VEXVOMI-93098 format. One record per residue (C-alpha): residue number from 1; z, y, x. Coordinates in steps of 0.25 Angstrom, whole numbers, padded with zeros to 4 digits. Layout:
<pts>
PT   nr      Z      Y      X
PT  NUM      Z      Y      X
...
</pts>
This chain:
<pts>
PT   nr      Z      Y      X
PT    1  -0808   0134   0736
PT    2  -0795   0142   0733
PT    3  -0795   0147   0747
PT    4  -0809   0152   0746
PT    5  -0806   0159   0733
PT    6  -0794   0167   0736
PT    7  -0800   0177   0746
PT    8  -0811   0180   0736
PT    9  -0801   0183   0725
PT   10  -0792   0192   0734
PT   11  -0804   0199   0739
PT   12  -0808   0202   0724
PT   13  -0795   0208   0721
PT   14  -0794   0216   0734
PT   15  -0807   0223   0732
PT   16  -0803   0230   0719
PT   17  -0789   0234   0725
PT   18  -0796   0240   0737
PT   19  -0806   0248   0729
PT   20  -0795   0253   0720
PT   21  -0787   0258   0732
PT   22  -0800   0264   0737
PT   23  -0802   0271   0724
PT   24  -0788   0276   0724
PT   25  -0789   0282   0738
PT   26  -0802   0288   0735
PT   27  -0797   0294   0722
PT   28  -0784   0300   0730
PT   29  -0793   0305   0741
PT   30  -0802   0312   0730
PT   31  -0791   0319   0723
PT   32  -0786   0324   0737
PT   33  -0799   0330   0740
PT   34  -0800   0336   0726
PT   35  -0787   0342   0727
PT   36  -0791   0348   0741
PT   37  -0804   0353   0734
PT   38  -0796   0360   0723
PT   39  -0786   0366   0733
PT   40  -0798   0371   0741
PT   41  -0805   0376   0729
PT   42  -0793   0384   0724
PT   43  -0790   0389   0738
PT   44  -0805   0394   0739
PT   45  -0804   0401   0725
PT   46  -0791   0408   0729
PT   47  -0795   0413   0742
PT   48  -0810   0417   0738
PT   49  -0812   0432   0739
PT   50  -0797   0434   0740
PT   51  -0798   0447   0747
PT   52  -0810   0453   0740
PT   53  -0802   0461   0730
PT   54  -0791   0471   0734
PT   55  -0776   0470   0731
PT   56  -0772   0475   0718
PT   57  -0759   0482   0715
PT   58  -0749   0470   0714
PT   59  -0756   0463   0726
PT   60  -0754   0476   0735
PT   61  -0740   0477   0730
PT   62  -0738   0462   0735
PT   63  -0743   0466   0749
PT   64  -0734   0478   0749
PT   65  -0722   0470   0746
PT   66  -0727   0460   0757
PT   67  -0727   0471   0767
PT   68  -0713   0474   0766
PT   69  -0702   0468   0774
PT   70  -0694   0457   0768
PT   71  -0682   0465   0764
PT   72  -0691   0476   0758
PT   73  -0699   0466   0751
PT   74  -0687   0461   0743
PT   75  -0682   0475   0741
PT   76  -0695   0480   0735
PT   77  -0697   0468   0726
PT   78  -0684   0470   0720
PT   79  -0686   0485   0718
PT   80  -0700   0486   0713
PT   81  -0706   0472   0710
PT   82  -0704   0461   0700
PT   83  -0707   0449   0709
PT   84  -0699   0439   0718
PT   85  -0701   0439   0733
PT   86  -0707   0426   0737
PT   87  -0722   0430   0736
PT   88  -0720   0443   0743
PT   89  -0712   0436   0754
PT   90  -0723   0427   0756
PT   91  -0733   0438   0756
PT   92  -0725   0446   0766
PT   93  -0727   0435   0776
PT   94  -0741   0431   0772
PT   95  -0745   0445   0775
PT   96  -0743   0443   0790
PT   97  -0758   0438   0788
PT   98  -0762   0452   0783
PT   99  -0762   0460   0771
PT  100  -0776   0460   0767
PT  101  -0780   0456   0752
PT  102  -0785   0442   0756
PT  103  -0773   0439   0765
PT  104  -0762   0443   0755
PT  105  -0769   0436   0744
PT  106  -0770   0423   0752
PT  107  -0756   0420   0750
PT  108  -0758   0419   0735
PT  109  -0771   0411   0737
PT  110  -0764   0401   0746
PT  111  -0753   0399   0735
PT  112  -0763   0397   0724
PT  113  -0770   0387   0733
PT  114  -0758   0379   0736
PT  115  -0754   0378   0721
PT  116  -0766   0369   0718
PT  117  -0761   0357   0726
PT  118  -0747   0359   0720
PT  119  -0753   0359   0706
PT  120  -0760   0346   0709
PT  121  -0747   0340   0714
PT  122  -0740   0345   0701
PT  123  -0751   0339   0692
PT  124  -0751   0326   0700
PT  125  -0736   0325   0699
PT  126  -0736   0328   0684
PT  127  -0748   0320   0680
PT  128  -0758   0314   0689
PT  129  -0767   0318   0701
PT  130  -0779   0321   0692
PT  131  -0772   0331   0684
PT  132  -0766   0337   0697
PT  133  -0780   0339   0702
PT  134  -0786   0345   0690
PT  135  -0774   0355   0689
PT  136  -0776   0358   0704
PT  137  -0791   0361   0701
PT  138  -0788   0370   0689
PT  139  -0778   0378   0697
PT  140  -0788   0379   0709
PT  141  -0799   0386   0700
PT  142  -0789   0394   0691
PT  143  -0794   0408   0691
PT  144  -0780   0413   0687
PT  145  -0774   0407   0700
PT  146  -0786   0411   0709
PT  147  -0783   0425   0704
PT  148  -0769   0426   0708
PT  149  -0771   0418   0721
PT  150  -0779   0430   0725
PT  151  -0768   0440   0722
PT  152  -0757   0444   0731
PT  153  -0746   0441   0721
PT  154  -0736   0430   0719
PT  155  -0743   0422   0708
PT  156  -0749   0410   0716
PT  157  -0736   0409   0724
PT  158  -0729   0408   0710
PT  159  -0738   0397   0706
PT  160  -0737   0389   0719
PT  161  -0722   0389   0719
PT  162  -0722   0385   0704
PT  163  -0731   0374   0706
PT  164  -0723   0368   0718
PT  165  -0710   0369   0710
PT  166  -0718   0362   0698
PT  167  -0722   0351   0708
PT  168  -0708   0349   0712
PT  169  -0703   0349   0698
PT  170  -0714   0338   0694
PT  171  -0709   0330   0706
PT  172  -0695   0330   0701
PT  173  -0699   0327   0686
PT  174  -0707   0315   0691
PT  175  -0696   0310   0701
PT  176  -0685   0302   0694
PT  177  -0676   0305   0706
PT  178  -0675   0319   0702
PT  179  -0666   0314   0691
PT  180  -0658   0304   0699
PT  181  -0656   0310   0713
PT  182  -0648   0322   0715
PT  183  -0655   0334   0721
PT  184  -0654   0334   0736
PT  185  -0650   0319   0737
PT  186  -0663   0314   0743
PT  187  -0662   0324   0754
PT  188  -0647   0321   0757
PT  189  -0650   0306   0757
PT  190  -0662   0308   0766
PT  191  -0654   0316   0776
PT  192  -0642   0306   0776
PT  193  -0652   0294   0779
PT  194  -0659   0303   0789
PT  195  -0646   0306   0796
PT  196  -0641   0291   0795
PT  197  -0654   0286   0801
PT  198  -0653   0296   0813
PT  199  -0639   0292   0815
PT  200  -0643   0277   0815
PT  201  -0654   0280   0825
PT  202  -0645   0288   0835
PT  203  -0635   0276   0834
PT  204  -0646   0266   0838
PT  205  -0651   0275   0850
PT  206  -0648   0270   0864
PT  207  -0639   0279   0872
PT  208  -0650   0282   0882
PT  209  -0654   0297   0881
PT  210  -0664   0306   0888
PT  211  -0677   0302   0894
PT  212  -0672   0287   0894
PT  213  -0671   0287   0879
PT  214  -0681   0278   0871
PT  215  -0685   0286   0859
PT  216  -0696   0276   0854
PT  217  -0686   0270   0844
PT  218  -0679   0282   0839
PT  219  -0681   0287   0825
PT  220  -0673   0300   0824
PT  221  -0678   0314   0827
PT  222  -0679   0312   0842
PT  223  -0691   0302   0840
PT  224  -0700   0313   0833
PT  225  -0710   0312   0845
PT  226  -0713   0297   0843
PT  227  -0708   0295   0828
PT  228  -0707   0303   0816
PT  229  -0701   0299   0803
PT  230  -0706   0307   0790
PT  231  -0697   0311   0779
PT  232  -0698   0302   0767
PT  233  -0701   0312   0756
PT  234  -0700   0302   0745
PT  235  -0685   0301   0748
PT  236  -0683   0316   0746
PT  237  -0695   0320   0737
PT  238  -0686   0323   0725
PT  239  -0677   0332   0733
PT  240  -0689   0339   0739
PT  241  -0694   0341   0724
PT  242  -0681   0347   0720
PT  243  -0682   0356   0732
PT  244  -0696   0360   0729
PT  245  -0693   0363   0715
PT  246  -0682   0372   0719
PT  247  -0689   0379   0730
PT  248  -0702   0381   0723
PT  249  -0696   0385   0710
PT  250  -0688   0396   0717
PT  251  -0701   0400   0724
PT  252  -0708   0401   0710
PT  253  -0696   0410   0706
PT  254  -0698   0419   0718
PT  255  -0713   0420   0716
PT  256  -0712   0427   0703
PT  257  -0700   0431   0694
PT  258  -0707   0426   0681
PT  259  -0706   0412   0688
PT  260  -0692   0411   0682
PT  261  -0700   0404   0671
PT  262  -0704   0393   0680
PT  263  -0690   0387   0682
PT  264  -0687   0390   0667
PT  265  -0699   0382   0663
PT  266  -0696   0371   0672
PT  267  -0681   0370   0667
PT  268  -0686   0370   0652
PT  269  -0694   0358   0655
PT  270  -0684   0350   0665
PT  271  -0671   0353   0657
PT  272  -0679   0349   0644
PT  273  -0683   0336   0651
PT  274  -0669   0333   0656
PT  275  -0664   0335   0642
PT  276  -0674   0326   0635
PT  277  -0673   0315   0646
PT  278  -0658   0315   0644
PT  279  -0659   0314   0629
PT  280  -0669   0302   0630
PT  281  -0660   0296   0640
PT  282  -0648   0297   0631
PT  283  -0655   0292   0619
PT  284  -0661   0280   0626
PT  285  -0648   0276   0632
PT  286  -0641   0277   0618
PT  287  -0652   0269   0611
PT  288  -0653   0258   0623
PT  289  -0641   0259   0632
PT  290  -0646   0247   0641
PT  291  -0659   0254   0643
PT  292  -0662   0256   0658
PT  293  -0666   0269   0665
PT  294  -0681   0269   0666
PT  295  -0686   0267   0681
PT  296  -0692   0279   0688
PT  297  -0706   0273   0687
PT  298  -0706   0273   0672
PT  299  -0702   0288   0672
PT  300  -0713   0292   0682
PT  301  -0723   0296   0670
PT  302  -0713   0305   0663
PT  303  -0706   0317   0669
PT  304  -0691   0313   0673
PT  305  -0682   0325   0673
PT  306  -0672   0328   0684
PT  307  -0657   0327   0682
PT  308  -0651   0339   0676
PT  309  -0642   0340   0688
PT  310  -0654   0340   0698
PT  311  -0662   0350   0690
PT  312  -0650   0360   0688
PT  313  -0648   0359   0703
PT  314  -0662   0362   0706
PT  315  -0662   0374   0697
PT  316  -0649   0379   0704
PT  317  -0657   0377   0717
PT  318  -0669   0386   0712
PT  319  -0659   0397   0707
PT  320  -0652   0397   0720
PT  321  -0665   0398   0728
PT  322  -0670   0409   0719
PT  323  -0656   0417   0717
PT  324  -0658   0426   0729
PT  325  -0669   0433   0720
PT  326  -0661   0433   0707
PT  327  -0656   0447   0708
PT  328  -0669   0453   0712
PT  329  -0675   0445   0700
PT  330  -0666   0451   0691
PT  331  -0669   0465   0696
PT  332  -0684   0463   0695
PT  333  -0683   0457   0681
PT  334  -0674   0469   0676
PT  335  -0685   0479   0682
PT  336  -0696   0471   0675
PT  337  -0688   0471   0662
PT  338  -0687   0486   0662
PT  339  -0701   0489   0664
PT  340  -0714   0480   0667
PT  341  -0729   0482   0666
PT  342  -0733   0469   0659
PT  343  -0737   0470   0645
PT  344  -0731   0462   0633
PT  345  -0738   0449   0632
PT  346  -0745   0444   0619
PT  347  -0750   0430   0615
PT  348  -0764   0434   0621
PT  349  -0757   0437   0634
PT  350  -0752   0423   0634
PT  351  -0765   0416   0630
PT  352  -0773   0425   0641
PT  353  -0763   0420   0651
PT  354  -0766   0405   0648
PT  355  -0781   0408   0648
PT  356  -0779   0415   0662
PT  357  -0772   0403   0667
PT  358  -0784   0394   0662
PT  359  -0795   0403   0667
PT  360  -0793   0418   0670
PT  361  -0806   0427   0672
PT  362  -0814   0419   0662
PT  363  -0828   0426   0663
PT  364  -0835   0432   0652
PT  365  -0847   0423   0653
PT  366  -0839   0412   0646
PT  367  -0842   0417   0632
PT  368  -0832   0408   0624
PT  369  -0819   0408   0632
PT  370  -0812   0402   0620
PT  371  -0820   0389   0624
PT  372  -0814   0389   0638
PT  373  -0800   0391   0633
PT  374  -0802   0380   0622
PT  375  -0806   0371   0633
PT  376  -0794   0374   0641
PT  377  -0785   0372   0629
PT  378  -0791   0359   0627
PT  379  -0788   0355   0641
PT  380  -0774   0359   0639
PT  381  -0773   0351   0626
PT  382  -0778   0339   0634
PT  383  -0768   0341   0645
PT  384  -0757   0341   0635
PT  385  -0763   0328   0630
PT  386  -0763   0322   0644
PT  387  -0748   0324   0644
PT  388  -0745   0319   0630
PT  389  -0738   0306   0636
PT  390  -0731   0315   0646
PT  391  -0724   0326   0637
PT  392  -0714   0330   0648
PT  393  -0726   0335   0656
PT  394  -0731   0343   0645
PT  395  -0717   0349   0643
PT  396  -0717   0352   0658
PT  397  -0730   0359   0658
PT  398  -0727   0366   0645
PT  399  -0714   0371   0650
PT  400  -0720   0376   0663
PT  401  -0731   0383   0655
PT  402  -0725   0389   0643
PT  403  -0711   0393   0648
PT  404  -0716   0404   0657
PT  405  -0725   0409   0646
PT  406  -0714   0409   0636
PT  407  -0704   0415   0646
PT  408  -0713   0427   0650
PT  409  -0717   0429   0635
PT  410  -0702   0430   0631
PT  411  -0698   0440   0642
PT  412  -0711   0448   0639
PT  413  -0705   0451   0625
PT  414  -0695   0460   0632
PT  415  -0702   0463   0645
PT  416  -0717   0458   0647
PT  417  -0718   0450   0659
PT  418  -0729   0440   0654
PT  419  -0740   0439   0664
PT  420  -0750   0429   0667
PT  421  -0749   0428   0682
PT  422  -0734   0426   0682
PT  423  -0736   0414   0674
PT  424  -0747   0408   0684
PT  425  -0739   0396   0687
PT  426  -0739   0391   0673
PT  427  -0753   0389   0674
PT  428  -0750   0376   0682
PT  429  -0745   0368   0671
PT  430  -0757   0373   0662
PT  431  -0767   0368   0673
PT  432  -0760   0355   0673
PT  433  -0762   0353   0658
PT  434  -0776   0357   0660
PT  435  -0778   0347   0671
PT  436  -0772   0336   0662
PT  437  -0781   0340   0651
PT  438  -0793   0338   0660
PT  439  -0787   0325   0665
PT  440  -0785   0320   0651
PT  441  -0800   0321   0648
PT  442  -0800   0308   0656
PT  443  -0815   0306   0657
PT  444  -0821   0311   0670
PT  445  -0833   0319   0664
PT  446  -0823   0326   0654
PT  447  -0813   0329   0666
PT  448  -0825   0334   0674
PT  449  -0830   0343   0663
PT  450  -0816   0349   0661
PT  451  -0815   0352   0676
PT  452  -0828   0358   0676
PT  453  -0825   0367   0664
PT  454  -0812   0372   0671
PT  455  -0820   0374   0684
PT  456  -0831   0382   0677
PT  457  -0822   0391   0669
PT  458  -0813   0394   0681
PT  459  -0825   0395   0690
PT  460  -0831   0406   0681
PT  461  -0817   0413   0680
PT  462  -0816   0413   0695
PT  463  -0829   0419   0697
PT  464  -0825   0430   0687
PT  465  -0813   0432   0695
PT  466  -0819   0433   0708
PT  467  -0831   0442   0703
PT  468  -0824   0451   0693
PT  469  -0809   0451   0694
PT  470  -0804   0465   0700
PT  471  -0792   0470   0707
PT  472  -0787   0484   0708
PT  473  -0796   0491   0718
PT  474  -0785   0497   0727
PT  475  -0794   0494   0739
PT  476  -0806   0502   0734
PT  477  -0797   0513   0729
PT  478  -0790   0515   0742
PT  479  -0803   0515   0750
PT  480  -0809   0525   0740
PT  481  -0797   0535   0741
PT  482  -0796   0533   0757
PT  483  -0811   0538   0758
PT  484  -0808   0550   0750
PT  485  -0794   0554   0752
PT  486  -0791   0567   0760
PT  487  -0778   0569   0769
PT  488  -0771   0579   0760
PT  489  -0773   0570   0747
PT  490  -0763   0564   0739
PT  491  -0764   0550   0733
PT  492  -0756   0547   0720
PT  493  -0753   0533   0714
PT  494  -0749   0533   0699
PT  495  -0743   0519   0699
PT  496  -0735   0520   0712
PT  497  -0737   0506   0717
PT  498  -0752   0507   0717
PT  499  -0750   0514   0730
PT  500  -0748   0500   0736
PT  501  -0762   0494   0734
PT  502  -0768   0508   0736
PT  503  -0761   0509   0750
PT  504  -0764   0495   0753
PT  505  -0778   0498   0755
PT  506  -0777   0513   0758
PT  507  -0769   0510   0771
PT  508  -0782   0505   0777
PT  509  -0788   0519   0777
PT  510  -0777   0526   0785
PT  511  -0777   0538   0776
PT  512  -0763   0545   0776
PT  513  -0762   0551   0762
PT  514  -0750   0555   0754
PT  515  -0748   0545   0742
PT  516  -0738   0546   0731
PT  517  -0735   0538   0718
PT  518  -0734   0544   0704
PT  519  -0724   0545   0698
PT  520  -0716   0541   0710
PT  521  -0720   0535   0724
PT  522  -0720   0520   0726
PT  523  -0708   0513   0722
PT  524  -0699   0526   0721
PT  525  -0694   0522   0707
PT  526  -0692   0508   0711
PT  527  -0703   0502   0702
PT  528  -0717   0498   0705
PT  529  -0724   0506   0694
PT  530  -0716   0519   0689
PT  531  -0722   0525   0677
PT  532  -0727   0540   0677
PT  533  -0720   0549   0667
PT  534  -0720   0564   0665
PT  535  -0707   0566   0673
PT  536  -0716   0562   0685
PT  537  -0726   0573   0684
PT  538  -0719   0583   0692
PT  539  -0719   0574   0704
PT  540  -0733   0571   0702
PT  541  -0737   0586   0702
PT  542  -0728   0588   0714
PT  543  -0736   0578   0722
PT  544  -0749   0585   0720
PT  545  -0744   0598   0727
PT  546  -0752   0600   0740
PT  547  -0763   0590   0737
PT  548  -0777   0595   0733
PT  549  -0782   0581   0731
PT  550  -0774   0569   0724
PT  551  -0778   0555   0722
PT  552  -0772   0547   0711
PT  553  -0773   0532   0711
PT  554  -0771   0528   0697
PT  555  -0768   0514   0693
PT  556  -0759   0506   0683
PT  557  -0758   0519   0675
PT  558  -0756   0512   0662
PT  559  -0742   0508   0667
PT  560  -0738   0519   0677
PT  561  -0744   0531   0670
PT  562  -0745   0527   0656
PT  563  -0745   0541   0651
PT  564  -0756   0545   0660
PT  565  -0749   0557   0667
PT  566  -0754   0556   0681
PT  567  -0769   0560   0680
PT  568  -0767   0572   0670
PT  569  -0756   0577   0679
PT  570  -0765   0577   0691
PT  571  -0776   0583   0684
PT  572  -0767   0595   0680
PT  573  -0764   0598   0695
PT  574  -0778   0594   0701
PT  575  -0792   0591   0697
PT  576  -0797   0577   0695
PT  577  -0808   0576   0705
PT  578  -0812   0562   0703
PT  579  -0807   0548   0699
PT  580  -0812   0534   0703
PT  581  -0809   0520   0696
PT  582  -0806   0507   0704
PT  583  -0802   0494   0697
PT  584  -0787   0496   0693
PT  585  -0785   0510   0698
PT  586  -0791   0524   0698
PT  587  -0792   0535   0709
PT  588  -0791   0550   0705
PT  589  -0793   0561   0714
PT  590  -0787   0575   0710
PT  591  -0789   0588   0717
PT  592  -0794   0602   0716
PT  593  -0809   0605   0713
</pts>
């Protein structure tokens, strides 16, 4: 009887186990398909109609820099620009594919798409897979990120590099070996073991060489055609995380100069965590000297700080990698401090920046936008509640979000630099908190309702962006002038560097016309946007001699011609025959009636 009952009991126990494993596998497979769907959705939104609008001023300048040789590229950046070289270098090589609007913007779209799976990995590392998936979805449909993924600028590259550096940091903060193993020790140990294994293999080889040698039992590199040994990543993953943190933090710094707040924010958190952990360790050892160090498994939930020695060594590595750009950074920063076009921020500027991160281009059909922002605020509060038992994670995400805001605000008290797009990477911790807030709803109907709310709001905002967001119409203006210009005409540009986007499109019409900038020609003063003054009027009058018709391309005059000197001076010498308005610029035609 006992022999007959035993198989029945074992079968009853085996069925739930098999069904549970099947459920786990199905759930894992479902998450993978969802992640792929989110990546595909984000990629589609970023590439959709990417070339439908012409390049605006900053984009055309990026292309102009990308056209230069490597040496000239660095020289021009130091002389007239305020950005580091990484994006321009990548664009320089990317433009081997072409320099049309869709082609040059595709680099940004690709970077924006690649950030989606990285944010998933970051969310999974800090919380769980569901939060990572929700954060990836929020990023995929973010109108703010879609917009800058369709611009030939460095902001999505900045976000990608920051996300990769944050993922490496999250790995270090959840790996106890970052505190116990010196940086580089894993790679050294692996190399020594590898060399020892090769030496032992060679010593055991028979003396037979050439075609008579039997390679079937050989395990070193010569057996590659028949046997391959893969590198055990688990044995060196901590060192790989250290290397990734140093490389991608440096890449972040080389993507935008305001990214100096990234390592500052990270150091504010990590050094604080090291200090708090040290105080707790000393207090616990003094109260209970015989207490044992907790095992790594008990520390898996909490963030474990790296050792101070390892952390300082990593910061030194970042500085050494970034140091070749240090002098240029100082030169560019000094130029920005002397004069820059950004206006001083207000509290409204800060609030609008956060709103832009959540859902820019919010359409006017939404009659009560306060309800939308209230719902987002509720999700943020739920996200903080989700992390209530993990205060270190709240501190990490808060440091990453608030430190750059505070840093740009404080500097803006002397020289305004506060700008939403330079803070684009700080939206990542915000999206993680939002995702945690949705996850905290727990019940699937509530979670689904919150996801549908986010998708609906961002979907309407994206529709508004695709349908109504306009960029400066340099393509239309260049085509318009090219059809009407005559051989002896003169074209003047009030903001000298607007000649770059105009000529980007004017070159296709092959019309050799004399062009000049006012007050000076392009970059003659070593700055991008020289301002017009009364002392520049004699040169302007001298340029008009010998020309019966003069075209004025007038743009960004609020900064480059604040006194409005150029049009009245032209009207003193010639008659205003006609003027046309395009989005972001005006075209005036002067001549003799």
